[in-house]
C-alpha positions in Angstrom: -56.8 37.5 7.7 -54.5 38.5 10.5 -50.8 39.0 10.1 -50.1 35.9 12.1 -52.4 33.8 10.0 -50.9 35.2 6.8 -47.4 34.3 8.0 -48.5 30.8 8.9 -50.0 30.3 5.4 -46.8 31.5 3.8 -44.6 29.2 5.9 -46.9 26.3 5.0 -46.7 27.1 1.3 -42.9 27.3 1.5 -42.8 24.0 3.3 -44.9 22.3 0.6 -42.8 23.8 -2.2 -39.6 22.7 -0.5 -40.9 19.2 -0.1 -41.8 19.0 -3.8 -38.5 20.4 -4.8 -36.6 18.0 -2.5 -38.4 15.1 -4.2 -37.5 16.1 -7.8 -34.4 18.2 -7.9 -30.9 16.7 -8.0 -28.3 17.9 -5.5 -26.3 20.8 -6.7 -22.9 19.8 -8.2 -19.8 20.7 -6.4 -18.1 23.8 -7.7 -14.4 24.4 -7.3 -13.8 27.9 -5.9 -11.5 30.3 -7.8 -7.9 29.1 -7.3 -6.6 32.7 -7.0 -8.4 33.0 -3.7 -7.7 30.6 -0.8 -9.6 30.1 2.4 -8.3 32.1 5.3 -9.0 29.4 7.8 -5.8 28.4 9.8 -3.8 25.6 8.3 -3.9 22.3 10.3 -1.2 22.0 13.0 2.1 21.2 11.5 1.2 22.2 7.9 3.6 24.6 6.3 3.9 26.4 2.9 7.4 25.6 1.7 9.6 26.7 -1.3 10.4 24.0 -3.8 14.1 22.9 -3.8 14.6 20.2 -6.4 17.5 17.9 -5.6 19.1 15.2 -7.8 18.3 11.7 -6.6 21.0 9.6 -4.9 22.2 6.7 -7.0 23.0 3.2 -5.6 22.1 0.7 -8.2 18.9 -1.2 -7.4 17.8 -0.1 -4.0 15.1 -2.8 -3.9 17.6 -5.7 -3.8 17.4 -7.2 -0.3 18.7 -10.1 1.7 17.7 -13.7 0.9 15.0 -14.9 3.3 14.8 -17.4 6.1 12.0 -19.8 5.4 8.8 -18.4 6.9 8.4 -19.5 10.5 11.9 -21.0 10.6 14.1 -18.0 11.5 17.0 -19.2 13.6 17.9 -18.1 17.1 19.7 -14.7 17.2 20.0 -11.9 19.6 17.8 -9.6 17.6 15.0 -12.1 16.9 15.2 -13.6 20.4 14.7 -10.2 21.9 11.4 -9.9 20.0 10.4 -13.5 21.0 11.2 -12.9 24.7 9.1 -9.7 24.6 6.2 -11.7 23.1 5.1 -9.0 20.6 6.4 -7.3 17.4 6.5 -3.5 17.7 5.3 -2.0 14.4 5.6 1.7 13.5 2.7 3.1 11.3 0.1 5.8 11.3 -3.6 5.8 11.8 -4.5 8.5 9.2 -3.9 6.5 6.0 -7.3 5.2 5.2 -7.2 1.7 3.6 -3.5 1.3 4.4 -3.4 1.9 8.2 -6.2 3.5 10.0 -8.3 3.2 13.1 -11.7 1.7 12.5 -14.2 4.1 14.0 -16.7 1.3 14.8 -14.3 -1.2 16.5 -11.4 1.1 17.5 -9.1 -1.4 15.9 -6.2 -0.4 13.7 -6.7 -1.9 10.2 -5.5 -1.8 6.6 -3.3 -3.3 4.0 0.0 -2.4 5.8 -1.5 -3.7 9.1 -2.4 -7.1 7.6 1.1 -7.4 6.2 2.6 -6.6 9.6 0.3 -9.2 11.3 1.6 -11.9 8.9 5.1 -11.1 10.0 4.1 -11.5 13.6 2.3 -14.8 12.7 5.5 -16.3 11.3 7.9 -14.8 14.0 5.7 -15.3 17.1 3.1 -17.8 16.1 0.1 -15.4 16.1 -1.0 -12.4 14.0 -2.3 -10.8 17.2 1.1 -10.5 18.9 1.7 -7.0 17.6 2.0 -3.6 19.3 1.4 -0.5 17.0 3.1 2.8 17.6 1.8 5.8 15.7 4.5 7.7 13.8 4.5 10.7 11.5 6.3 10.4 8.2 9.3 12.4 9.5 9.6 10.0 12.5 9.8 6.7 10.7 13.6 6.4 10.2 14.5 7.9 13.6 12.1 5.5 15.4 14.1 2.6 13.8 17.5 4.2 14.7 16.4 4.7 18.3 15.0 1.1 18.6 11.5 2.5 19.4 10.0 0.0 16.9 11.1 -3.2 15.4 9.8 -2.5 11.9 8.0 0.3 10.0 5.1 -0.7 7.9 3.9 2.7 6.7 3.8 3.1 2.9 7.5 3.6 3.0 9.1 3.8 -0.5 12.5 2.2 -0.9 15.1 4.7 -2.1 18.9 4.9 -2.3 18.9 7.9 -0.1 17.0 6.1 2.7 19.2 3.0 2.2 22.0 5.1 3.6 20.3 5.1 7.0 18.1 2.1 7.4 17.6 -1.3 5.8 14.6 -2.6 3.8 12.8 -5.8 3.0 12.0 -6.7 -0.6 9.2 -4.7 -2.3 5.7 -5.7 -1.0 3.7 -3.2 -3.0 4.3 -1.1 -6.1 2.2 2.1 -5.9 1.9 4.9 -8.4 2.1 8.6 -7.5 -0.9 10.5 -8.8 -3.0 13.6 -8.1 -6.2 14.1 -6.1 -8.5 17.1 -6.8 -12.1 18.1 -6.2 -14.8 17.5 -8.9 -14.8 20.3 -11.5 -11.1 21.1 -11.0 -9.3 22.1 -14.2 -6.2 20.1 -13.0 -5.7 17.0 -15.1 -2.0 16.3 -14.7 1.3 17.5 -13.3 1.7 20.3 -15.8 -1.4 21.9 -14.4 0.1 22.2 -10.9 2.3 25.1 -11.9 1.5 28.1 -9.7 -1.1 26.0 -7.7 -1.0 24.9 -4.1 -0.3 21.2 -3.7 -0.4 19.3 -0.4 2.2 16.5 0.2 3.3 14.6 3.3 6.3 16.1 5.0 9.4 13.9 4.6 8.0 11.7 1.8 9.3 10.7 -1.6 6.1 12.2 -3.0 7.5 15.6 -2.0 10.8 15.0 -3.7 9.2 13.8 -6.9 6.8 16.7 -7.0 9.7 19.2 -6.6 11.5 17.7 -9.5 8.5 17.1 -11.8 6.9 20.5 -11.2 9.2 23.0 -9.5 6.7 25.8 -10.1 4.1 24.2 -7.7 3.5 25.9 -4.4 4.0 23.1 -1.9 2.2 22.8 1.4 3.5 20.0 3.7 1.5 18.3 6.4 2.3 15.6 9.0 -0.8 13.5 8.1 -2.6 12.8 4.8 -5.9 13.5 6.6 -4.6 17.1 7.1 -4.2 17.4 3.3 -7.8 16.3 2.7 -9.1 18.9 5.2 -7.1 21.6 3.4 -8.4 20.4 0.0 -12.0 20.5 1.3 -11.5 24.0 2.8 -10.0 25.4 -0.5 -6.6 25.9 1.2 -4.9 23.8 -1.5 -5.8 22.9 -5.1 -4.6 19.3 -5.1 -2.9 16.5 -3.2 -0.2 14.4 -4.7 1.0 11.1 -3.4 0.6 7.3 -3.9 -2.6 6.1 -5.5 -3.2 3.8 -2.5 -3.3 6.8 -0.1 -5.3 8.9 -2.5 -7.9 6.2 -2.9 -8.2 6.1 0.9 -8.8 9.9 0.9 -11.3 9.7 -2.0 -13.4 7.2 -0.1 -13.9 9.8 2.6 -15.3 12.5 0.2 -17.5 11.8 -2.8 -16.3 15.0 -4.6 -12.7 13.9 -4.6 -11.2 12.5 -7.8 -7.9 10.9 -8.8 -6.6 12.4 -12.0 -3.6 12.2 -14.4 -1.2 9.4 -15.3 1.4 8.0 -13.0 4.2 10.4 -11.9 6.4 7.5 -11.0 6.7 4.3 -9.0 6.6 4.2 -5.2 7.9 0.7 -4.2 7.0 0.0 -0.6 9.3 -1.9 1.7 9.2 -2.8 5.4 11.8 -0.6 7.2 14.2 -2.2 9.6 17.1 -0.8 11.6 20.4 -0.7 9.7 22.5 -3.8 10.3 19.6 -6.0 11.6 20.1 -8.6 8.9 18.4 -11.4 10.7 15.1 -9.5 11.1 15.3 -8.4 7.4 15.7 -12.1 6.4 12.8 -13.1 8.6 10.5 -10.4 7.2 11.5 -11.4 3.7 10.5 -15.0 4.5 7.0 -13.8 5.4 6.8 -11.7 2.2 7.9 -14.7 0.1 5.2 -16.9 1.8 2.3 -14.4 1.2 3.4 -14.0 -2.4 3.1 -17.8 -3.0 0.2 -18.9 -0.8 -2.4 -16.3 -2.1 -2.4 -14.2 1.1 -1.1 -11.1 -0.7 -4.0 -11.3 -3.2 -6.5 -11.7 -0.4 -5.1 -8.7 1.4 -5.3 -6.7 -1.8 -8.9 -7.7 -2.5 -9.9 -6.7 1.1 -8.5 -3.2 0.9 -7.5 -2.0 -2.6 -9.8 -3.7 -5.0 -11.2 -0.3 -6.2 -7.8 0.3 -7.9 -8.6 -2.6 -10.2 -8.1 -6.4 -10.2 -5.1 -7.7 -8.2 -1.9 -6.9 -10.1 -0.1 -9.7 -8.3 2.6 -9.2 -5.7 5.8 -7.6 -6.9 8.6 -10.1 -7.4 11.5 -10.1 -5.0 15.0 -9.1 -5.9 17.9 -10.4 -3.7 21.5 -9.3 -3.6 23.1 -12.4 -2.0 
């Protein structure tokens, strides 16, 4: 037998063996690399390793208490609301990297998600159509400034209501009550916040998740990123050991990687509100009118079922609290 024929026979034998193995063997389980050694790949643009600096929370009573609503679709004439009506569209600040909450559908190119559907309901009541919206993409650090600079009318971007933020902008009533948790890769020894000591954890820059993590586990090594998709890339590349933020956002990341797992109990509530520029009371009341309507007519439950059903059966919309 010639050398070439011998090699051909060997390749054929290997091919048959590979085919048989492929039919019977299960895929190899994912193995978490040693945590003391991190990937040397460059961090995503804007990602930074920071030192934890726990700060006591600002106190203001109940920050979720908002203004009593106008009836949905019956907001009166006012300078602020008429400006939106004259423009013919509601300008909404959000991001396109929060899968399930606000993201760009790769098939249609449309921006979709839980927050997007809530924003469309606000446009429906204010302008007569859920399609009369214009979306402007913001990072987490840009949300408040965009309202202050009047670049957007509202922010619908998984924005937790806090006393500290209430000093600069106004909020609607709570439209979703999320829970901060932890996302890791399968096989990780991390099962709760205590296990994050000395480990790299990715969080969104300028988020309440960062503040809570600093206070709950000051020994964690925090890596901030402008987008949650950046955190997922770093977790996949072994540049961080975990991601910590709201369960809504972590679920969206987990749907993009079958090896990602949510672990541990809740680290605390993240009560989402629609952000509005400070002093724009009429728009706050109009937004609250829509939120009151979708609580009552079943729209909130339908939006939940569409996007977040993997978190469990609908918990029901959070009740509104008013201060007037």
